[in-house]
PATORLUM-616954 format. One record per atom (N, C-alpha, C, O): x, y, z. Coordinates in steps of 0.1 Angstrom, whole numbers, plus 5000, padded with zeros to 4 digits. Each point is the difference from the previous one (the first is absolute). Layout:
BEGIN
XYZ
...
END
This chain:
BEGIN
705693351810
499349885003
500749925011
499349945009
502050064991
500849935010
499850055014
499849935009
500250214992
499850055014
498649985005
499950005012
499149994979
498749975005
499949865006
499349985010
501549934984
500149865006
500650005013
499649935009
501550164993
500750015012
499050055011
500049965011
499250154985
499150055010
499049905004
499749995012
499849934979
499049905003
500649905009
499349955009
501950014988
500749895008
500250055014
499949935010
500450204992
500350065013
498749995009
500149975012
498850064982
498750005008
499349874999
498949985005
501749924988
499449874999
500249925013
500750055009
498749844992
500149915012
501449975003
500550005011
500349964978
501449965001
500850125004
500949995009
498950134985
500750125004
499850045014
501050045007
497849964998
499750045013
500649905010
500550045010
499449834987
500649905009
501550025001
500549985011
500250064979
501450025001
500350125008
501050005008
498250114991
500250115009
499749975014
500750055009
498349884994
499649965014
501249925006
500350025011
500249894981
501249925005
501250095004
500749975009
499550134982
501150095004
499850075013
500950035007
497849994996
499750075013
500049915012
500750035009
498549864990
499849925012
500749865000
500249945010
500250024978
500749875000
501150004990
499949924990
501250165012
501149994992
500849875002
499649935010
501350034982
500749875002
500650005014
500750105004
499049805004
500549995014
501449975001
500649914993
500150175015
501549985002
500249895010
499950025012
500349864983
500249895009
501449975003
500950044992
499449915020
501449975004
500049905011
499049985007
502149964995
500249915012
500750075011
500750104998
499049865014
500650075012
501549994999
500750095006
499849814988
501549994999
500650114992
501150045001
498050034990
500550114992
500350125009
500650104996
498849915016
500350115009
501449985006
500550105006
500249794992
501349985004
500149945014
499049955006
502250055000
500249955013
499350085011
499850124998
499849815013
499450085011
501050085007
499650095008
501749884990
501050095006
501150024990
500549914994
499850215003
501050044989
500750125004
499750065011
501249984981
500950125003
500050104989
500149974989
499750165015
500150114991
501050105006
499850055011
501349984982
501050105004
500549965014
500150095009
500149794994
500649955012
499050015012
500449995011
498350034986
498950005010
499249884998
499549974989
500349955022
499249885000
498550055000
499650085008
499649864983
498650034999
499249875001
500449904994
498550115014
499249885002
498650034995
499450105002
500049804991
498750014994
499049915008
500349895003
498650175000
498949935007
498850004991
499450114997
500249774998
498849994992
498850015009
499949935010
499150154986
498850025008
498849984990
500050054989
498949895016
498850004993
498950075009
499749965011
499850154983
499050085007
498649984993
499949924990
499150135016
498749994995
499450144999
500050075010
499449974979
499450134999
498650005006
499549905004
499850214995
498750015006
498949924993
498949985005
501549984983
499049914992
500349855002
499449924993
501650055015
500449865003
500949944990
500149884999
500550204992
500949954990
501550005006
500450105006
500349794991
501349995005
501050084992
499950014988
501150055019
501050084994
501449955003
500449995011
500349974979
501449965001
500950125002
500150084991
500749925020
500850115003
501449965005
500249885002
500750214999
501349985005
500650125007
499950114995
500749875017
500650115007
501549975001
500549905004
500350204991
501449994999
500650095011
499750125001
501249825008
500550085011
501649985000
500549895000
500250225000
501450005001
500549965015
499350055009
501749884992
500549965013
500650125007
500150005013
500550094980
500650125006
499850124990
499749984988
500450145018
499850124992
501250095002
500849985009
499450134982
501150095002
499950085014
500950065004
497949935002
499850075013
500249925012
499850055011
500849834987
500149915011
500950055011
499849975012
501250124985
500950055010
499550135007
500650055009
498250004987
499550115006
499549975014
499649885002
500450215007
499649985014
498649965001
499649915007
499550164986
498649975001
499450024986
499350094997
500949814994
499550014986
498549995000
499449935008
500050144982
498549994998
499749864995
500849934994
497950035008
499549874994
500250004985
499950104993
500549785002
500249984986
498750024992
499149925003
500850174988
498750024993
499849894990
500949924997
497850074998
499649894991
499550074987
499150095001
501449874988
499550044987
499249894994
500549894997
498250145000
499149904993
500150024985
499750114996
500749794997
500050014985
498849954994
499649885003
499750194988
498849974994
500249984985
500450104993
499449785002
500249984986
498950054990
499050045005
501349964982
499150044990
499149894996
500149885004
498950154986
499149914995
500749894992
500950034992
498749845010
500649894993
501449975005
500749924994
499750135018
501349975006
499849935013
498949955003
502150045005
500049935013
501150065009
500650104997
499549845015
501050055010
501449994995
500950065006
499449864984
501450004994
500450134996
501250034999
497950064997
500350134996
500750095011
500750094996
499249875016
500650075011
501549995000
500750065007
499949864984
501449994998
500650134996
501250025002
498050074993
500650134996
500350095012
500850095000
498549875012
500150085012
500949945010
500850065007
499249804994
500749935011
501450035001
500550045010
500349934979
501450025001
500450155003
501150025005
498150074991
500350145003
499750045014
500750085006
498349865001
499650045013
500549915011
500450065011
499749814987
500249915012
501450025006
500049995013
501150044980
501350025007
500150145008
501050025006
498050064992
500150145005
499050045010
499650125000
499949795008
499150045011
498550004997
499350085005
500349824986
498649994997
499649855000
500849914997
498050075007
499349874998
499250014988
499550114997
500249794995
499250004988
498949895001
500349895003
498550164994
498949905000
499450004986
499750104994
500149785001
499549984986
498849915001
500049915008
499050114983
498949915000
499549984985
500250094992
499149805006
499249984988
498650055003
499349955009
500250154983
498650045001
499149884998
500449914993
498450105012
499049904996
499849994985
499950114994
500149775001
499949984985
501350014993
500049994988
501150025020
501350014994
501049905007
499849975011
501249994981
501049915006
499449885006
499249934994
501250045019
499649885007
498950035010
499649915007
499850214992
498950035009
498749954994
500049964988
499050025021
498749964995
499350104992
500550114998
498349864997
499250094992
500249984985
501049964996
497950084997
500049974986
500350134992
500449994988
499350135017
500150124993
500850115008
500149995012
500450104980
500650125006
499050124998
499149984992
501150135015
499050104999
500650144998
499350105002
502049914995
500750124998
499950105012
500150124998
499949825014
500050085012
498850005008
500150035012
498749944983
498850015007
500049905012
499750045011
500749834986
500149905011
501449995005
500349965011
500750084981
501449995004
500350095012
500949975008
498450144993
500250085012
499649935013
500550035011
498649874988
499749925012
501249905002
500349975012
500349994978
501249915002
501150085007
500749955009
499550184987
501050085006
499650035015
500950005008
497850014995
499650025013
500349885009
500450025011
499549864983
500349885008
501549995003
500449965010
500450084980
501550005002
500450105011
500849975008
498650154991
500350115010
499649955014
500850025009
498149924992
499549955013
501049905006
500350005012
500149914979
501049905005
501350065004
500549965011
500050134982
501350065003
499950095013
500950005008
498050074994
499850085012
499949915012
500450045011
499249834987
499949915011
501349955004
500349985012
500649994978
501349945004
501150115002
501049975006
498850154990
501050115001
499250135003
500050094992
499449925020
499150115002
500750145000
499450104998
502049905005
500650135000
500750044987
500650114999
499349804991
500750034987
499250094991
498849984999
501950114995
499450084989
499849924988
500849914997
498150124995
499749924988
500150104988
499550115000
501249844990
500050074987
499449914989
500049875002
499550184988
499449924989
500750044987
500250124997
500149784995
500650024987
499249924990
500049875000
499350204991
499149934991
500350034986
500450114996
499449794995
500250034986
498649974992
499449905003
500250194989
498849994992
498849975008
499650095008
499849794991
498849975008
500450015015
499150035008
502149934996
500450015014
500050145005
499650025011
500950074980
500050145004
498650065001
499750075009
499449894982
498650045000
499349955012
499250075007
501149804997
499449945012
500450085012
499250025009
502150024992
500550075012
499250135002
499750045011
500250034978
499250135000
498649985005
499550085008
499849824986
498649975004
499949965015
499150035006
501949894998
500049965014
500250125009
499350015010
501750074988
500350115008
498950115000
499650055010
499849974978
498950094999
498749965008
499250085003
500749794998
498849955007
500249975015
499050005007
502249994997
500349975014
500750115008
500050015012
500850074981
500850115006
500949945011
499950055011
500949854987
500749945010
501150095006
500750064993
499449945020
501050085007
501349935001
501050075005
499149814991
501249925002
500749984987
501149935000
498550134989
500749994987
500750144999
499450105001
501949894997
500950125000
500650034986
500650114999
499149814991
500650034987
499349924989
499649885003
500350174985
499549934989
500850034988
500250124996
500349784997
500650014987
499049944990
499649895000
499850204992
499049964990
500650014986
500050114994
500449785001
500649994986
498949964990
499549895001
500250204990
499049984989
498649955005
499549914994
499950175015
498649965003
499150074990
500250114995
498749815002
499050064991
499050085008
499849975012
499650124981
499150095007
498649945001
499350035010
500249904980
498749945000
499949894990
500949994991
498049935010
499949904990
499750064986
500549954990
498850165009
499750064988
501350044992
500149984988
500850085019
501250044994
500949884996
500750004990
499249905018
500749874997
499549944987
500749964992
497950045007
499449944989
500350084987
500249954989
499850185013
500350094988
501449974995
500249994988
500849995021
501349974996
500149864993
500749984990
498549925015
500049874994
499550014986
500549944991
498450135007
499450024986
501050074991
500149974988
500650135017
500950084992
501249914995
500650034990
499749865018
501149924996
499649894990
500849914997
497950094999
499649894991
500250024986
499749924991
500950205006
500450024986
498850034990
500149964989
498850095017
498950034991
500350114991
500750095003
498749914985
500250114990
499550145006
499250005009
501450104986
499850145005
498550034999
499550085009
499849874981
498650044998
499149935010
498850025000
501749895008
499149925009
499550095011
500750085006
498049914996
499450085011
500349945014
499249935006
502050104999
500549945012
499150035012
499949925009
499650204992
499150045011
498849915001
499649965011
499850024977
498849915000
500449865004
499349935008
501850024987
500549875003
500349995015
499649905007
501050204999
500450005014
498750005008
499949925010
499150164987
498850005008
499349874999
499549955010
500449994978
499449874999
500749895007
499449925007
502050084992
500849905007
499950015015
499849905007
500250224998
499950025015
498749955005
499949935010
499050104982
498749965005
499949855000
499449945009
501149994980
499849865000
501049935010
499649905007
501650154994
501049955010
499450015014
500149915008
499350214995
499550025013
498949905004
500049945011
499250034979
498949905003
500649865001
499649925009
501450044983
500649875000
500849985013
499949895006
500850214998
500849995012
499249985012
500349935009
498650154992
499049985011
499549865001
499949945011
499850004978
499549865000
501149905004
499749915007
501550114988
501049905003
500750035013
500249905008
500250224995
500950035011
499350075012
500650025010
498250034987
499350065011
500450145004
499750055011
500950034980
500350145004
499850094988
499949954988
500050175014
499850104990
501350064996
500750065008
499649944979
501350054995
500150155002
501150065001
497750015001
500150145002
500550035014
500350125003
499749785006
500650025013
501550005000
500650035010
500049934978
501450004999
500450154997
500050044988
500250045022
500150144999
501050065010
499550075009
501749904991
501050065009
499950155001
500350065010
499350004978
499950155000
499050055010
500150125005
498949804998
499050055010
500549985015
499650075009
501449854993
500649975013
501250095003
500350035011
500450024978
501250075002
499950135009
500950025008
498050054991
499950125009
499749975015
499950095008
500049784995
499649965014
501049915007
499749935009
501650084986
501149915005
500750065012
501049955005
498550165001
500750065011
501350074996
500250054989
500749955021
501350074998
501149904998
501250035003
498549854992
501149914997
500850044988
499550034989
501849995013
500950044988
500049904989
499949885003
500150164985
499949914988
501150044990
500350124998
500249784995
500950024989
499349934988
499949885000
499650204990
499449954988
501149984989
501050085000
498949814992
500949984989
499249974988
499049925000
501350154989
499349984987
500949994989
501150055000
498549874990
500949984988
499350074988
498949974997
501950114996
499550064988
499749914988
499250034992
501449855009
499849904989
499149885005
500049904994
499450125017
499149905005
498750004992
499350105000
500449794994
498849994991
498849945007
498949994994
501349975019
498949945008
499450115009
498850015000
502050055008
499650115008
500650134995
501350015000
497950084997
500650134994
500650085010
499750005012
501350084984
500750105009
499050105005
500150055012
498849984980
499050095005
499249955012
499650075009
500249804991
499349935011
500750025013
499450045010
501949944989
500850015013
500150155004
499950025012
500250074979
500150145003
498750045007
500050085009
498949874986
498750045005
499949955015
499550075009
500949814993
500049955014
500950085009
499750035012
501550014983
500950085007
499450135004
500150055012
499250014979
499450135002
498950005010
499850095008
499449804992
498949985009
500349945014
499250005009
502049954992
500449935012
500050105012
500450124999
499149845013
499750095011
501250065006
499950125004
501249814998
501150055007
500850104992
500249994988
500450115018
500950094994
501449944998
500850054992
499449855016
501349934999
500049904989
499949885002
500250164986
499849924988
501050044989
500450124999
500049784993
501050034990
499749904988
499549895002
500750164986
499849914988
501350004992
500650104998
499849784998
501249984992
499649954986
499149914999
501450154991
499749964986
501149924994
501250055000
498549844995
501049914993
499850014985
498949974995
502150084998
499850024986
500149874992
499450004989
501349915016
500249874992
499349895007
499750015012
500149884981
499449885006
498550005000
499450115000
500049775001
498649994999
499449975014
500650045010
498349894990
499349975013
500749905009
500050025012
500649884982
500649895008
501550015001
500649925006
500050184988
501550004999
500550045014
499450075008
501849884995
500750045012
500350155000
500550054989
499350025021
500350145001
501550034999
500749925005
499750194990
501450044999
500550015014
499350025010
502149974991
500649995014
499750135008
499950005012
500150124981
499850125007
498650015006
499950065011
499149884983
498749995005
500049915012
499350035010
501349864989
500149905012
500750075012
499649985011
501450104986
500750085011
499050095007
499950005012
499350074980
499050095006
498949935008
499550055010
500149834985
499049935008
500649965013
499350015011
502049944989
500649965012
500150115010
499749995012
500850134983
500250115009
498650055006
500050035012
499049974980
498750035004
499549915012
499550055010
500749824988
499549915010
500950025013
499449995011
501950034988
500850015012
499650135007
499850005012
500050114981
499750135007
498650005005
499750075010
499449854984
498650005005
499849905012
499450045010
501249854989
499849895010
501050025012
499849935011
501250154988
500950035011
500050145004
500950065006
498050014990
499850145003
500250025015
499449935008
501350184996
500250035014
501349955006
500350035011
500449894981
501349955005
501150034989
500249924991
500450195011
501050054990
501149894999
500549974990
500049985022
501149915000
499649874993
500849954993
498050005008
499649884993
500050024985
500549924993
498950205003
500050034985
501450014995
500349944990
500550135017
501450024995
500749875000
500849974990
499149945020
500649875000
499649914988
500949944994
497950065004
499549914989
500450054986
500549924992
499450215006
500450064987
501549994998
500449984989
500350045022
501549994999
500449854996
500849984992
498549925014
500349864997
499749974986
500849944993
498050105002
499649984986
501050074990
500449944991
499950195012
500950074992
501449944999
500649994990
499949975022
501349935000
500149874992
500949974994
498049965007
499949874992
500150034985
500649934993
498750185003
500050044986
501450054996
500549974989
500250095020
501450054998
500949884997
500850004991
499149895018
500849884998
499749934987
500949934995
497950085000
499649944988
500350084987
499949954989
500750175013
500350094989
498850064994
500050064989
498849955018
498850064995
500050145006
499350035010
501650064985
500350135006
498850105000
499850075010
499449934980
498950094999
499049975011
499550095007
500249784995
499149965010
500650035014
499350045009
502049934993
500750045012
499850145004
499650045011
500650054979
499950155002
498550035004
499850085009
499349864985
498650035003
499649965014
499450085007
501049804997
499749955014
500850095010
499450045010
501849984988
500850085010
499650145001
500050065011
499650004978
499450145000
498850015008
499850095008
499349814991
498850005008
500349985015
499450075008
501649854995
500549985014
500550135005
499750045011
501250034981
500650125005
499050115002
500050085010
499049934981
498950105001
499349985014
499750095007
500049784995
499249985012
500850025013
499550055010
501849914990
500950025011
500250145003
500150045012
500050044978
500350145001
498750085004
500150115005
498749834992
498850085002
499850045014
499350105003
501249835007
499850045014
501050105005
500050045012
500950004979
501150105005
500050124991
500650004989
498750105016
499950124991
501250084999
500150094992
501049885016
501250075000
501049954989
501150054999
498549854994
500949944990
500350104989
499250094997
501949904997
500650104991
499250014987
499950104994
499649785001
499450014987
498949894999
500049915008
499150114982
499049904998
500349924987
500350064990
499749815011
500249924987
498850004991
498950035005
501349944983
498949994990
499149885003
500449915008
498550084986
499149895002
500649874993
500950024991
498749865013
500649884994
499950004985
500949974993
497950065002
499850004985
500950104993
500649974990
499450155016
500850114994
501549965000
500750034991
499749905020
501449975001
500449904989
501150014995
498049895002
500349914989
500250084987
500849974992
498350125006
500050084987
501350084999
500750004990
499750065022
501350085000
501149914996
500950044992
499149855015
501249904997
500149964986
501149994994
497749985000
500049964986
500550114991
500849974990
498750155012
500450114991
501550035002
500750034990
499849965022
501450035002
500949904993
501150034996
498549845003
500849914993
500150034985
501049964994
498150115001
500050044986
500950124997
500350034988
500150045022
500850124998
501449974998
500549895003
500350204992
501449984998
500750005014
499550065009
501749884991
500750005012
500450145005
500050025012
500350074979
500450135004
498950075007
500250085010
498549914985
498950065006
499849955015
499750075009
500549804992
499849945013
501050055010
499750045011
501649974985
501150055008
499750155004
500350045011
499250044979
499750145003
499050015010
500150085009
498849854990
499050015010
500449945014
499650055010
501449854989
500549955013
500950095007
500349985012
500150134982
501050095006
499450065013
500750015010
498050024989
499350065012
500049905011
500250035012
499649844984
500049905011
501449985006
500149985012
500950034979
501449995005
500350115010
500649985011
498950154987
500250115009
499349965013
500550035011
498349914988
499349965012
500849905008
500150015012
500649904981
500849905007
501250075007
500349975012
500350134982
501150075006
499550085012
500750015010
498150054989
499550075012
499849915012
500350045011
499249844986
499849915011
501349965006
500249985012
500850004979
501449965005
500550115009
500749975010
499150164986
500650105008
499350005014
500650035010
498149954990
499349995013
500549885008
500250015012
500049884981
500549885007
501450025006
500349955011
500550124982
501450025004
500050085013
500849985009
498250114993
500050095012
499649925012
500250045011
499349834987
499549925011
501149915005
499849925009
501450084984
501049905003
501050075010
500550114997
499849835014
500950065009
501449974996
500349934991
500650135017
501549994997
500549865000
500949964993
498549955016
500549875001
499449904989
500249885001
499050184990
499549924989
498749935002
499649934992
499850105020
498749945002
498950094998
500250124999
498649834999
498950084996
499350055013
499849935009
499850204990
499350065012
498850074994
500050124998
499049815000
498750054994
499050055010
499050054996
501349935017
499050035010
499650154999
498850035002
502250064996
499650145000
500050064986
500050124999
500049794991
500150064986
498750024994
498949955005
501050134985
498850034993
499849904988
500850004991
498249925010
499849904990
498950044990
499349924994
500550215005
499150064990
498649945001
499449964990
500050045022
498649965001
499849855001
498849965000
502249965000
499849865000
500049945015
500049885002
500150215008
500149955013
498849925004
500149905008
498750134986
498849935004
500049854994
499249925005
501650064985
499949874994
500949905008
501250015000
498149915008
500849915009
499549864999
499049974993
501849945013
499649865001
499849934987
500750024991
498249905009
499849914988
499750084988
500549964989
498850155012
499750084988
501250064994
500250004988
500850045020
501250064995
500849894993
500550024989
499649865017
500749894993
499349964987
500749974990
498050035010
499349974988
500350104989
500249974988
499850165016
500250104990
501450004995
500250024988
500849955020
501349984995
500149894990
500650014989
498849875014
500149894991
499350024987
500549974990
498350105011
499350034988
500750104991
500149974988
500550135018
500750104992
501349944994
500350034988
500449895020
501249944995
499749904989
500850004990
498249925011
499749904989
499450074988
500349964988
498950155014
499550074988
501250074993
500050014988
501050045020
501150064993
500749904991
500450044989
499749845016
500749904991
499149974988
500649984989
498150015012
499149984989
500150114990
500049984988
500050145017
500250124991
501349994992
500150034988
501049935019
501349984994
499949904989
500650024989
498749875013
499949894990
499250054988
500249944989
499050165013
499250054988
500650134995
499350074992
501949965012
500750124995
499450135004
500250104993
499049905018
499450125005
501050055011
499749985012
501450094984
501050045010
499450115009
500450005012
498750084983
499550115009
499249945011
500250045012
498949864986
499349945010
500949925010
499850005012
501249934982
500949925008
500850095010
500149965012
500450154983
500750095009
499150075011
500450015011
498450024985
499150065009
499749905012
500050045011
499749844986
499749905010
501249975009
499949995012
501350014982
501249985008
500250125009
500449985012
499450144984
500150125008
499049995012
500350045011
498549914986
499049995011
500549905010
499950025012
500749874984
500649905010
501150075008
500049975012
500950104982
501150065008
499450115010
500650015010
498450054986
499450115009
499249935011
500050055011
499349844986
499249935010
501049955011
499750015012
501449924983
500949945010
501450014994
500449924992
500450185013
501450014995
500849885003
501149994995
498549925014
500849895003
499649874992
500649905003
498550124988
499649884992
500850004987
499950084991
501049825009
501050004989
499549984986
500650054991
498249895008
499549974987
499750124992
500050014988
499650105019
499750134993
501250054993
499850044989
501449955017
501250054994
500349904988
500550054989
499349825013
500449914989
499150024988
500450004989
498350025014
499050034989
500550124992
500050004988
500350115019
500450134994
501349984991
500050044989
500949895017
501349984993
499849924988
500650034989
498649865011
499849924989
499350074988
500349984989
498750115015
499450084990
501050104993
500050014988
500850055020
501050094994
501049934992
500550064990
499949825014
500949924991
499449984987
500650004990
498149965010
499349984988
499950124991
499949994988
500150135019
500050134992
501450044997
500250124995
500849805007
501450034997
500650115009
500950084995
498649945017
500550105009
500749935012
499450005011
501749944987
500749925010
500550085011
500049965012
500450164985
500650095011
498950035011
500349995012
498550054983
499050025010
499649885007
499750005012
500349894981
499649875006
501149965011
499649965011
501650074986
501149985010
499850085013
500149965011
499550174987
499850095011
498849955009
500050015012
499049944981
498849955008
500449885008
499649995011
501249924983
500449885008
500950045012
499849955011
501050154987
500950055011
499150065011
500349975012
498750104984
499150065010
499249895007
499850005013
499849894980
499449895006
500849935010
499549965011
501850034987
500949935009
500350095012
500349945011
499550194989
500150085012
498949975010
500250005012
498649964982
498949965009
500049855003
499549965010
501049964980
500049865002
501449944997
500249934991
500750105018
501449974998
500349854999
501049964994
498149955011
500249865000
499349934989
500049875000
499250204992
499249944990
500849944989
500850074993
499249805005
500849934991
499650034985
500950014992
497850005006
499650034986
500550144995
500550014989
499550095020
500650134997
501549994998
500550064991
500249865017
501449994998
500449944987
500950044993
498349855003
500349944987
499750094989
500750004990
498250085011
499750094989
501150114999
500350054989
500250005023
501050105000
501349954992
500650074993
499749805010
501249944994
499849994985
500950024992
497949955004
499749984986
500150144993
500550004989
498950105017
500050134993
501450075001
500350084991
500649885018
501350065001
501049944990
501150064998
498649834996
500949934990
500150094987
500749964991
END
């Protein structure tokens, strides 16, 4: 008897009204402009300036927006840096541009501008209703038109959550823009029907309830009511129809297995139907629809945007990922550091087919590091023995390049295929391998730490930090004798290096 009352209430005037409100008029996220913070602020020692903008969409509705621009980027010292790309953040239903705070601190200090807006019917923008992407794609078109006008040479990326991600797919599928170079689609729904099905499933109806009948009845009545109130057809809320027509824009999908609003199957369906072959899907096992994504997922979003929006410039990608990874190292966030630096090293090495070895992927690298921490110390040392041999081989090669008067003569030496690595890329690769070696050491991954140190010594026998990294790893492994020999070899190449001298004195005691 009770469940019959629930069914009747669901299809009653009150029940339909509540469902309609969930679709087109959820509680409005109101805020004051002061909540956006100062118009000039600092993130990671980078000055950022905010410019508030009011645009108008094709229906004449005002849109409250904000453009965040860093005063400098990690690429400032490059001779001819590419234009700073812009990432447009698109919020979910019932939210507003304040949601862009999940992206701003991650992107702004590292060579990105960020543009955020309140969709029509949301936040401080005009309009009475939202439309789950049907009209919001026009709002996105207005934002893109504005940004192309003020920054015609800048690449544009889109990062959307829920309704924002669905909007981006519908926009790209209907316009096929040649100026959008990346899409992060976090929890987009495939269609209104699947969204309504999930909503009904979350109502706690008894198992015997004919949910299909209720769903069909609810969709029919909601469709009629929404047409009357908001002027659009809910059946047009169908990102799945647009996904096959988005061109070759690379996309990163994110789905949550515990998301009760947008099912993981919805996201997978969109991923499968998406037109570009340059696509990837990440599955988050924990967390719901609105939860902050785990740090490793945020890492992969950042790497995806860097590699997509700076495609074609290896030095730019390496510089940005090195900067982000080094910042993580200084904060003690070693797993994230390893992920960023591995991505940088992969990209820097990708242009040089003569390199000695290929590193694992960023995700695999994190997994290896985690598993190695769980192993016994003896197992780590046993596996590191091969890396130690590698270090010794490098030292023997380096010794042959030292002349009798103690100076380095590398001009005619064999650097094992690293001759092509020159200039900025070589310096970046040295810094990334050196810093990743330290991060590996901090996570007790002696094998990885020694391998990266050996790479540094082979890349540049005169770079003292490679010897210092190797020696510190071996000291941690209780092999002081080998550590001492490495320092002595380093001093043959860098006789005036004070850090090596101090380490030699320390090991000799």
